[in-house]
N, C-alpha and C positions, 0 to 999 in steps of 0.2 A: 523375542519381543523386541519392539523398536520404540524409541521415544521420538516423536515427531514434533518439531516446533514450527508453527506456520506464522507468517507475518501477513496481515491484511490491512488494506485501508478501507475504512467505513465512513459513509457520508452521514455524520451525526446532525448536520444542519437540516437535512430533509425530514428528520424524524422517523424515517424508516429503518435506519441502522443497516441498510443493505451495503454490500461491498461495492466499492467504486471500481476497482480494477481486479477484483478477485484476489487470488493468493499472489502475493509479490515474491515470496521466498519460502522455501521449505528446507529445514535443516534436520537431518536424521542422525540420531545417536543409537547405533545398533546395540551397544552394551547397556543402555539405560542407566549409566553411572551418573551419580549427582556431581561428581568432580567435573564432568564434561557437559553440565547442564547449560552453561552460558555460551555465548557466541565467541568464536576467535575474532582476533582484530580483522582479519581478511573478511570473514563472514559479516561482521558488523559494518564494515566499510561498503561491502557489496549491497547489503540491505539498505543502508542510508542513501546510496546512490539511487537505488530503485525508488525509494520513497520520494526523493527530490524530483526525479524525472516524472513520476506519476503525478505528483502535486502540481508541477509546472504544467503538464498536459491538461489537467483538470481545470486549472485557472484559465488556460488559453480557450478551452471549449466554453467555459462560462462567459468569458469576455466576448467571444464571437457570437454567442447566443444573445447576449444583451445588446449587441450592436444590430443584430437582425431584428430584434424586437422593436428597437428604436426606429429602424427603417420602416417597418410595417405600421407602426403607430403613427408615423408622420405622413 
């Protein structure tokens, strides 16, 4: 048996709750020990980096979309 911890980004603003970038990280604990339930420092840093990159990417996409909409509307 394995304990699998997944980290996902979801778009709460859209009301759909759908994933933005799918699964950002998967951490597996093969022994299912509660002592190993949390993330190590390295795993936490890696996850934070992925979240930051994904958030910046999504903001860039939204900015470009708003610029295109303004151009089309004018």
